[in-house]
C-alpha positions, 0 to 999 in steps of 0.5 A: 500500499503506497504511503499517504504524503504530508505536505508541510508549509512552515518558514521555520526549516528547524519546524520543518525538519522536525516535523519532517522526521516525525512524520517520516518515522510514522510511515508517511511521505513527507515534502516541506516548503517555506512557503505558501507558493510552493504549497499551493504548486503542489495542491494545484498538482493534485499532491499530497494526502494531508497538509500541515501549514503555519498560519504566517507564511513569508509570501501569504497568510495560510488563512487566505490559501485555504479557501482557494485549496478547498475550492480545488480539493475540498476533500483535502483535509488541512491541519492549521499551527499557529503561534499566535494561539487565541480563540480568534485563530482556532474559530478562523480555521474551522470557518475557512475548512481547516481539518484541525488547529494546532497551537505552538508549541505543540506536542510531536506525538499530538501532531502525528496523531492528528495526522493519522486522524485526518488521513482517515478522515477525509471530510471537512466542514464548508468555509464560512466567511469570518464574523469579526476582526481577529483583534476582538477577542471574546475570551482571553488565554493561551494556556494549553486547557483553553487552548482545548476549549477553543477547539471545541468551541471551533468544532461547534460553531458548524453545529446546532448541538446542545451544549452544557457548560460547566464551571465555578462562578466568575469562570466566563460561562455566559462568554464561551456561549456568547462566542458559540453564538456569535461565530456560530450558524446563528449568529444572525439571530438573537442571544437570550440569556437567562438565569434561574437562580436569578428568577423566583421559581414560581415565575420560571415557566412563564419567564421561559415559555411565555403566558396567556392573558388570564392564566393566573392572577395579575396575567392581565396580557400575553407575555412572549416567553424567552423561547420565543424571544429566541426564536432562530437563535440561542437561548442560554439556560444560566445556573440550570441546576437551579430550575425547578423540577416542574419546569425541567419536565416541560423543559425535556418536552421541548428538547424532545419534540421541538415544541412548547405551550404557553402557561395556560395556553393549549396550542404546541408552539413549534420552537426553532432555537439552540440550547446552551445550558450552564451550572456551578453545581454538581448536577450528577449530585442533584441527580443522586438527590432527586433534585434533577432529572437523569433524562433531561441532563442526558439531553442537555449534556451533548457537547460537555465544556468544563471551564477550569478555575483561574487558579488552574490557568494561571499563565493566562493572567498576564494576557488578562490583566493586559485585557483588562488594563487596556479595557479601563483606559478605554473607559477613561480610566487612567493608564497603568503599568503592571510590572512582572514582579506585580503580575507574580503577585497575582499568579500566586492568588488563589483567585476564588472569584476566579476572572470576575475576581481579577477583573474588578481588582484591575478596574478597582486598581485603575480607579483608585490609585493614582500612582501610573506603575502598580507595585506588588505592595498595591496588590497585596493592600487590594487582595487583603482587602477584598478577602475580609470584605465586611471590615466588620460592618454592622447594619447601617455602616456602609464601609463593608458593602452588601455582600460583606454584611449579608454574609455575616448576617447570614452566619450569625442565623446559621450560628443560632441553629443548634445544628447550625443548620436553618430550615429548609427554603433559605434562598427564597425567604432570603430572596422575599428579604432583598427583593422588595428593598431593591425594587422600591428603591428602582421605583423611588429613583424612576420616580415611580416609572415602572418601565424605566425601573424594570430597565434599571433592574434589568427585569421584564415589565411584566415580571416587575409588575408581577413582583409589585404585585406579589410583595404588595409594593405601593407605586407611587408616580412623581415621588 
């Protein structure tokens, strides 16, 4: 049997030599070149069974050559290598029809294995024009663990598969969901997000599926649900582990049959949305506890993506810091310089709040510290301050912040019970105490204008009206 031929294009002669030797030992015939012109000549002549090429070649970018290759030889697998290993590189490779993407530096064993798979499977996805400039990076990081996530996202862009994103709070689950949508087939449709943990349990079905006029007390008109709002686009179900069991049953029917009924409705409504779910909770544990449907889990978990906590990708912290500093400067905050010693201090931190905590820290430093150079002692002070947010705050004392006060208050509540645990239903009891003053404050700020208050709170107008009735809040216009 004739050996398959691999065409290699890279302007670095050392890389050409090493890759050629590794593939030759694996039984492949190898031809190598340092230019895009040389590669194109071989492809035009019909040579090669697999291509391995760097993106940046001295005479032409491989991404410009790829569409021409796919036009004359659509089944020829092309593996793209790049030292500029961002998510946009992975997405650009997938959109232009590359078989796979390999970030530099790479493991030779992984490359040989990838070439073997490419030689066996001679089909690739059709090319699609790019959707965003390369410098507009939706996700930051070049660590190996993020590279694998980029490759998964790139493969997902040409599918409608349901995705389950798992990760701690602050790891960027919605950013990943948006990247899958923005660079996928549904990018011209809406991206609609709903957080299950932020909506009272009794309202979730109405929020998801909508309701008819008169469906329940206070349903004064028909309301479109998130499924209807997301038609032809993507529906992002954040914190899916907090979805009530009854709503899980209705969601399962949508996934199985592609249709739903509104609350109070009788006619099935066909739906065409892509579902992306996310959670920071252990769904398998919830299944064992009888709090989450196993059949729904398998319907949602078609393509799982695990987002690592920041402590598992500390090599990405320098890139993240540069990104957040530049972002703060674009927003009008003073320019800051972060020396290597300060970045190392950041890399030594555990980051329980993950990327969100790092972003908040950088923004706080940019806003509050006059020094242009952010020295390690500034980092130490800010991290120490963040480590004890309550600062011993008491009711009426604003210095610790609301989060710190609530944490202390709840800790005292827990300690007041003999076994350290209050009765079940704590989440909704706390919510019922926090929501009314928040709504009253929003109404006061907008002088009783419910439309403006809903926008201020980030709520649907009908949702706000329902909450006002539920809590018996008096609305006085022109406060």
